[in-house]
C-alpha positions in Angstrom: 1.0 258.4 56.8 2.7 259.7 59.9 6.1 259.1 58.2 4.9 261.1 55.2 3.7 263.9 57.3 7.1 264.1 59.1 8.8 264.7 55.7 6.1 267.1 54.5 6.8 269.2 57.6 10.4 269.7 56.6 11.4 273.1 55.2 13.0 271.8 52.0 11.8 274.3 49.4 15.0 276.4 49.4 17.4 273.6 50.4 20.5 274.0 48.4 21.6 270.4 48.3 18.2 269.1 47.2 17.9 271.9 44.6 21.2 270.7 43.2 19.9 267.1 43.1 16.8 268.2 41.1 19.0 270.2 38.7 21.2 267.1 38.3 18.1 264.9 37.6 16.8 267.3 35.0 20.2 267.5 33.3 20.7 263.7 33.3 17.3 263.1 31.9 17.5 266.1 29.5 14.2 267.4 30.8 13.3 271.0 31.7 11.7 270.3 35.0 12.4 268.0 38.0 10.3 267.8 41.2 10.7 266.1 44.6 7.4 265.5 46.2 5.7 263.5 48.9 2.3 261.8 48.7 -0.2 261.0 51.5 -3.6 259.4 51.0 -5.2 262.3 49.2 -2.5 264.9 48.4 0.8 265.3 46.5 3.1 267.9 48.1 5.6 269.6 45.9 8.7 270.3 48.1 11.6 271.0 45.7 11.3 272.1 42.1 13.5 273.0 39.2 11.6 276.0 38.2 9.5 275.8 35.0 6.3 277.7 35.7 4.7 276.7 32.4 4.8 273.1 33.5 4.6 273.0 37.3 3.4 276.5 38.1 3.3 277.9 41.6 1.2 275.2 43.1 2.5 273.5 46.3 0.0 270.7 46.5 -2.2 268.8 44.1 -4.9 266.1 44.5 -3.2 262.8 44.4 -5.8 261.0 42.2 -4.9 263.3 39.3 -1.1 263.0 39.4 1.4 260.9 37.5 3.3 260.3 40.7 0.4 258.4 42.3 1.1 255.7 39.7 4.9 255.9 39.9 5.0 255.4 43.7 3.3 252.1 43.3 6.1 250.8 41.0 9.2 249.1 42.2 11.2 250.4 39.3 11.4 253.6 37.4 8.1 254.6 35.6 8.4 256.2 32.2 5.7 257.7 30.0 7.3 258.6 26.7 4.2 260.3 25.3 1.3 261.0 27.6 -1.1 261.5 24.7 -0.4 258.0 23.7 -1.1 256.6 27.2 -4.8 255.9 27.8 -4.3 256.5 31.6 -3.2 260.1 31.1 -4.3 261.3 27.7 -7.3 263.1 29.1 -5.5 264.4 32.2 -5.7 268.1 32.8 -2.0 268.3 33.1 -1.8 266.9 29.6 -4.6 268.7 27.8 -4.5 271.9 29.9 -2.0 274.7 30.1 0.9 272.6 31.3 0.8 270.3 28.3 3.0 267.6 29.8 4.0 265.1 27.2 6.9 263.3 28.9 7.2 261.9 32.5 9.6 259.7 34.3 9.5 259.1 38.1 11.2 257.0 40.8 9.8 256.3 44.2 11.6 257.8 47.2 12.0 254.9 49.6 13.1 255.3 53.3 15.8 253.3 54.9 13.1 251.1 56.5 11.4 250.4 53.2 8.5 252.9 53.2 7.5 254.7 49.9 6.9 258.3 50.9 7.1 260.2 47.6 8.9 260.5 44.2 11.5 262.4 42.3 10.3 263.0 38.7 11.3 264.8 35.5 8.8 266.4 33.1 8.8 267.8 29.6 6.5 269.3 27.1 7.8 267.2 24.3 7.7 263.3 24.1 10.9 261.7 25.3 12.5 258.6 26.8 15.5 257.5 28.9 18.3 255.1 27.8 19.7 252.5 30.2 22.5 254.8 31.4 20.0 257.6 32.2 17.7 255.2 34.0 20.6 253.9 36.1 21.8 257.4 37.0 18.2 258.6 37.7 17.7 255.8 40.2 21.0 256.6 41.9 19.9 260.2 42.1 16.6 259.1 43.7 18.4 257.2 46.4 20.7 260.1 47.1 17.7 262.4 47.3 16.1 260.2 49.9 19.3 259.8 51.9 19.7 263.5 52.0 16.1 264.1 53.1 16.4 261.5 55.8 19.6 263.0 57.0 18.0 266.4 57.3 15.0 264.8 59.2 17.5 263.2 61.6 19.4 266.5 62.0 16.1 268.3 62.7 15.1 265.6 65.2 18.5 265.8 66.9 18.2 269.6 67.0 14.8 269.4 68.6 16.0 266.9 71.1 19.0 269.1 71.8 16.7 272.1 72.3 14.6 270.0 74.6 17.6 268.9 76.6 18.8 272.4 76.9 15.4 273.5 78.0 15.3 270.7 80.6 18.8 271.6 81.7 17.7 275.3 82.1 14.7 274.2 84.0 16.8 271.9 86.3 19.3 274.7 86.8 16.5 277.2 87.7 14.9 274.6 90.0 18.3 273.9 91.6 18.8 277.7 92.2 15.3 278.0 93.7 15.9 274.9 95.9 19.3 276.1 97.0 17.9 279.6 97.7 15.1 278.0 99.8 17.6 275.7 101.4 20.0 278.5 102.3 17.3 280.9 103.4 16.1 278.6 106.2 17.1 279.6 109.7 16.9 276.0 110.8 20.0 273.7 110.8 19.6 271.3 107.9 21.8 268.7 106.4 21.3 265.9 103.8 23.0 262.7 104.9 23.9 259.6 102.8 22.6 256.2 103.9 25.9 255.6 105.7 25.7 258.8 107.6 28.1 260.9 105.5 27.3 264.6 104.8 26.0 265.1 101.3 24.9 268.7 101.6 24.2 271.4 104.2 22.8 274.9 104.4 24.6 278.0 105.7 22.9 277.8 109.1 24.3 274.3 109.6 27.8 275.3 108.4 27.9 278.4 110.7 26.6 276.5 113.7 29.2 273.7 113.4 32.0 276.3 112.9 30.9 278.2 116.0 30.2 275.1 118.2 33.1 272.8 117.1 35.6 275.3 115.8 35.9 273.5 112.4 34.4 273.7 108.9 31.9 271.0 108.1 32.8 269.3 104.8 30.9 267.1 102.4 31.8 263.5 103.1 32.3 264.0 106.8 30.6 261.5 109.1 28.0 263.7 110.7 27.9 261.7 114.0 31.3 263.3 114.8 29.4 266.6 115.3 26.9 265.1 117.7 27.2 265.7 121.4 28.4 262.4 123.1 25.3 262.1 125.3 23.0 262.2 122.2 25.0 259.9 119.9 22.9 256.8 120.7 19.6 258.6 120.2 20.9 260.1 117.0 21.9 256.6 115.6 18.5 255.2 116.6 16.6 258.0 114.9 18.9 257.8 111.8 18.4 254.0 111.4 14.6 254.4 111.7 14.7 257.0 108.9 16.8 254.7 106.7 14.0 252.2 107.1 11.5 254.8 105.9 10.1 255.9 109.3 10.1 259.6 110.2 11.5 260.2 113.7 11.6 263.2 116.0 13.8 263.8 119.1 13.9 266.7 121.5 16.5 267.7 124.1 19.1 270.2 125.2 22.9 270.5 124.9 25.4 272.6 126.7 27.7 274.2 124.1 29.9 276.0 126.6 30.4 279.6 125.4 27.2 279.3 123.4 25.3 278.2 126.5 22.5 275.6 126.8 20.5 275.2 123.6 17.2 273.4 123.5 16.4 271.8 120.2 14.0 269.4 118.4 15.5 267.3 115.6 13.6 265.5 112.8 14.9 262.6 110.7 13.1 262.5 107.3 13.8 259.8 104.6 14.8 261.5 101.3 13.5 259.6 98.3 14.2 259.6 94.5 11.6 259.7 91.7 11.2 255.9 92.1 10.4 256.3 95.8 13.7 254.7 96.8 15.4 256.1 99.9 18.6 257.7 98.9 19.5 259.5 102.1 18.2 261.3 105.2 17.2 264.9 105.7 18.2 265.9 109.2 16.6 269.2 110.4 17.2 270.8 113.8 15.2 273.7 115.1 16.5 275.9 118.0 13.6 276.0 120.5 15.5 277.5 123.3 13.4 280.6 123.5 10.2 278.6 123.7 11.6 276.2 126.3 12.9 279.1 128.4 9.4 280.7 128.2 7.7 277.4 129.1 10.0 276.9 132.1 9.4 280.4 133.3 5.6 279.9 133.1 6.0 276.7 135.0 8.0 278.4 137.7 5.6 281.3 137.9 2.7 278.9 138.2 4.5 277.0 141.0 5.2 280.3 142.7 1.5 281.3 142.5 0.4 277.9 143.9 2.9 278.4 146.8 1.6 281.9 147.5 -2.0 280.6 147.4 -1.1 277.7 149.8 0.6 280.0 152.2 -1.9 282.7 152.1 -4.8 280.3 152.6 -3.4 279.4 156.0 -2.7 283.0 156.9 -6.3 283.9 156.0 -7.6 281.5 158.6 -6.5 283.6 161.6 -8.3 286.9 160.8 -11.2 285.1 159.3 -11.6 282.9 162.5 -11.5 286.1 164.7 -14.1 287.8 162.6 -16.4 284.8 162.6 -16.0 284.4 166.4 -16.9 288.0 167.0 -19.8 287.8 164.6 -21.1 284.8 166.6 -20.8 286.7 169.9 -22.6 289.7 168.4 -25.3 287.4 167.2 -25.7 285.8 170.6 -26.1 289.4 172.0 -28.9 290.0 169.6 -26.6 292.0 167.3 -25.8 294.4 170.1 -22.2 295.5 169.6 -20.4 295.3 173.0 -17.8 298.0 173.4 -15.0 295.4 173.8 -15.7 293.7 170.5 -15.0 296.7 168.3 -11.1 296.8 168.6 -10.8 293.0 167.9 -13.1 293.3 164.9 -11.2 296.2 163.5 -7.9 294.4 164.0 -9.1 291.3 162.3 -10.5 293.3 159.3 -7.2 295.2 159.0 -5.2 292.0 159.1 -7.4 290.5 156.4 -7.0 293.6 154.2 -3.2 293.5 154.6 -3.1 289.8 153.5 -5.3 290.5 150.5 -3.1 293.5 149.4 0.1 291.4 149.7 -1.4 288.6 147.6 -2.4 291.2 144.9 1.1 292.6 144.9 2.7 289.1 144.6 0.3 288.3 141.7 1.1 291.5 139.9 4.8 290.9 140.2 4.4 287.4 138.7 2.2 288.7 135.9 4.9 291.3 135.0 7.5 288.6 134.7 5.4 286.5 132.2 
């Protein structure tokens, strides 16, 4: 039934070639009406008709159980009903006794190239009739030509649908490629796609510009990327690349002196690139410039070391005025907290020294904070 429904879905009503075939069938069989139709389990679908409203009318479908074609499709050869009123199978049929008053019918099955019967081509008349051997032979040839034409149109439609699907997929792939390229190019990180032998497959604008500035040359697809690696990092690059080829993500971090460009701190990630079958087809190599972060980290470390040094030094310098104050306080305590005249200058000197040390520490700390 799926096969029948595929044919039913075809737009054949106004098809010029099939209309000519039905005209030819009617002419050969000397009948006023010819119809090409398909039949499923319950319904007959009229697809192409040689117009004769008195016989076929405007109907596009008809219950299968009441049709002549439901009998014809079961036959291996042409089925002819010379006089429907004389045939006990059809003499009470509405198409015979009703307004259509069909008296003559001849039909041939439409058989697909793989042997499936999907419909019929038939001729009809309001007067009894018959076909001679020559007409029968021509009618069967016409039926085969009709089926071949319909199958050709189905294949053409299927091909057009596939072509439309392919075009849609190509458009989607093109759009996806543009989006991916846009994302690839918009990245501020250095990014290249390498083949499994280390050759350059693709790269973004950041990578191209960096190589041009650092190495005074244009990176090309097919170049061995290791030639752009600083000599001191080559062995680490090869190790990381080989791990990625084995399917293991790897990350390295370091710095390189690029002369005019200065020292650049970087972290590099080796990521296996896989196809839809999860097979590794290359390596995505991404480098981030982390110089600003590294400089900031080193500055903080230096400032912390400076603060520790200040604290260490000042801790020793605090001891002298604090020792003097503590000694004087002990003497005052021994004198029942009576302040002897000679103690006051020493106490005042020790307090001033301590105050000066504290001020200097605060100033040093403020300077270091400003430099963070």
